[in-house]
C-alpha positions as CSV (number, residue, x, y, z in Angstrom):
1,X,-4.8,-5.3,14.9
2,X,-8.2,-6.0,13.5
3,X,-9.0,-3.9,10.4
4,X,-12.6,-3.5,9.3
5,X,-14.0,-2.1,6.0
6,X,-17.5,-0.6,6.0
7,X,-18.7,0.3,2.6
8,X,-21.7,2.4,1.7
9,X,-23.6,2.4,-1.5
10,X,-27.1,2.8,-3.0
11,X,-30.0,0.4,-3.4
12,X,-32.2,0.1,-6.5
13,X,-34.3,3.1,-5.3
14,X,-31.2,5.3,-4.8
15,X,-31.4,5.1,-1.0
16,X,-28.1,5.1,0.9
17,X,-27.3,1.7,2.3
18,X,-24.5,-0.2,4.0
19,X,-23.3,-2.4,1.2
20,X,-20.8,-4.4,3.2
21,X,-19.1,-4.6,6.6
22,X,-16.3,-7.1,6.9
23,X,-12.9,-7.7,8.4
24,X,-9.9,-7.3,6.0
25,X,-7.2,-9.9,6.5
26,X,-3.6,-9.0,5.9
27,X,-1.7,-10.3,3.0
28,X,1.6,-11.7,4.2
29,X,4.2,-13.0,1.7
30,X,7.4,-14.9,2.4
31,X,9.5,-12.7,0.0
32,X,8.5,-9.6,2.0
33,X,9.2,-10.9,5.5
34,X,7.2,-9.2,8.2
35,X,5.4,-6.8,5.8
36,X,1.6,-6.9,5.9
37,X,-0.7,-5.4,3.3
38,X,-4.3,-4.6,3.9
39,X,-6.1,-3.9,0.5
40,X,-8.9,-1.6,1.5
41,X,-10.2,-0.1,-1.7
42,X,-9.1,1.1,-5.1
43,X,-10.0,1.5,-8.7
44,X,-8.2,1.7,-12.1
45,X,-10.7,4.2,-13.5
46,X,-12.1,7.5,-12.5
47,X,-14.9,6.7,-10.0
48,X,-18.6,7.3,-10.9
49,X,-21.6,7.6,-8.8
50,X,-24.0,6.2,-7.8
51,X,-22.5,2.8,-7.3
52,X,-23.8,-0.2,-5.4
53,X,-20.8,-0.4,-3.1
54,X,-19.0,-3.4,-4.6
55,X,-15.2,-3.4,-4.5
56,X,-13.9,-2.6,-8.0
57,X,-11.2,-4.8,-9.6
58,X,-7.7,-3.6,-9.8
59,X,-5.1,-4.9,-12.3
60,X,-1.9,-3.8,-10.5
61,X,-0.7,-2.9,-7.1
62,X,0.1,0.7,-8.1
63,X,-2.7,2.6,-9.8
64,X,-2.7,3.8,-13.4
65,X,-3.0,7.5,-14.1
66,X,-6.8,7.4,-13.8
67,X,-6.8,5.2,-10.6
68,X,-6.3,5.2,-6.9
69,X,-5.6,2.8,-4.0
70,X,-6.3,2.9,-0.3
71,X,-4.5,0.5,2.0
72,X,-2.7,-0.1,5.3
73,X,0.9,-1.3,5.4
74,X,2.7,-2.8,8.3
75,X,6.5,-2.3,8.0
76,X,8.5,-4.7,10.1
77,X,11.7,-3.8,12.0
78,X,14.9,-3.9,10.0
79,X,16.5,-7.4,10.0
80,X,13.2,-9.3,9.9
81,X,14.2,-12.5,8.2
82,X,12.4,-14.4,5.6
83,X,11.5,-18.0,6.5
84,X,14.5,-20.3,6.1
85,X,14.6,-22.5,3.1
86,X,12.1,-20.6,1.0
87,X,12.1,-21.2,-2.7
88,X,13.0,-17.7,-4.0
89,X,11.4,-18.2,-7.4
90,X,8.2,-19.4,-5.9
91,X,8.2,-16.6,-3.3
92,X,8.7,-13.9,-6.1
93,X,5.9,-15.5,-8.2
94,X,3.7,-15.4,-5.1
95,X,4.3,-11.6,-4.7
96,X,3.7,-11.0,-8.4
97,X,0.4,-12.9,-8.2
98,X,-0.8,-11.1,-5.1
99,X,0.6,-7.6,-5.7
100,X,1.0,-7.4,-9.5
101,X,3.8,-5.0,-10.6
102,X,5.2,-4.3,-7.1
103,X,8.5,-6.2,-7.5
104,X,9.2,-4.5,-10.8
105,X,9.4,-1.2,-8.9
106,X,11.6,-2.4,-6.1
107,X,15.4,-2.1,-6.2
108,X,17.4,-4.6,-4.2
109,X,17.7,-2.2,-1.3
110,X,14.0,-1.4,-1.3
111,X,14.3,2.0,-3.0
112,X,11.5,2.5,-5.4
113,X,9.9,5.2,-7.6
114,X,6.3,5.1,-8.8
115,X,4.1,7.3,-11.0
116,X,1.8,8.2,-8.1
117,X,1.2,10.8,-5.5
118,X,1.0,9.0,-2.2
119,X,-0.5,10.3,1.0
120,X,0.8,8.4,4.0
121,X,-0.1,8.7,7.7
122,X,1.9,7.0,10.4
123,X,-0.7,5.5,12.8
124,X,1.6,3.4,15.0
125,X,5.4,3.2,15.5
126,X,8.3,5.2,14.2
127,X,9.7,4.9,10.7
128,X,12.4,6.7,8.6
129,X,11.6,7.8,5.1
130,X,14.9,8.0,3.1
131,X,15.2,9.7,-0.3
132,X,17.6,8.9,-3.0
133,X,20.3,11.3,-1.8
134,X,20.5,9.5,1.6
135,X,18.7,12.2,3.5
136,X,16.0,10.8,5.8
137,X,13.5,12.0,8.3
138,X,11.9,10.3,11.3
139,X,8.1,10.0,11.2
140,X,6.0,9.3,14.3
141,X,2.3,8.7,14.8
142,X,0.2,11.5,13.3
143,X,3.0,12.6,10.9
144,X,1.8,12.7,7.2
145,X,3.9,12.4,4.1
146,X,2.9,13.6,0.6
147,X,5.1,11.6,-1.7
148,X,5.3,13.2,-5.1
149,X,6.7,10.4,-7.2
150,X,10.1,10.6,-5.6
151,X,12.6,7.7,-5.2
152,X,12.5,6.5,-1.6
153,X,12.7,3.7,0.9
154,X,11.0,3.0,4.3
155,X,13.2,2.0,7.2
156,X,12.0,0.8,10.5
157,X,15.0,1.0,12.9
158,X,12.8,0.3,16.0
159,X,11.8,-3.0,17.5
160,X,8.0,-2.8,16.8
161,X,6.1,-2.9,13.5
162,X,5.0,0.4,12.0
163,X,1.4,0.9,10.7
164,X,0.8,3.3,7.8
165,X,-2.4,4.3,6.2
166,X,-1.6,4.8,2.5
167,X,-3.6,6.5,-0.3
168,X,-2.1,6.5,-3.8
169,X,-3.3,8.4,-6.8
170,X,-2.1,7.7,-10.2
171,X,-0.1,10.5,-11.8
172,X,1.3,11.4,-15.2
173,X,5.0,11.9,-15.0
174,X,6.1,14.8,-17.3
175,X,9.3,14.3,-19.2
176,X,12.0,16.9,-18.3
């Protein structure tokens, strides 16, 4: 699938312009076999307008309380194997460099919890969303999830990759 990012902005006179129009290549990492990540947009601070349309820098994969992220994720079928003979330390360092902070949130079985509210839409395929108590639900194209900082894992029991649109907003977790 070809994914394209068209960004609007403002010129020096305050007129609306197309600031950029480009293909977004997937990020594929040996340690996360079969997964693809398309970094579409995000910011660590509260956005302000007008802006020229340049892509803001982001320090980490998950946004801070003031930030947001927009991406596409491809989830491979269960059992997709990492390339044989990979150097695990090098592969983990590659993930950390490309998606800072992601691995610190992942448990060995893929379960994870983040201080974000995530809005996810299944665009292609079928995927199970499992919560920490083992309860899961099957999601199909058009289904939307509002993930409220819960511990969860994605599981693709099918034979085809799943495509999700993901929008994450940083959240403040209250102590209970």
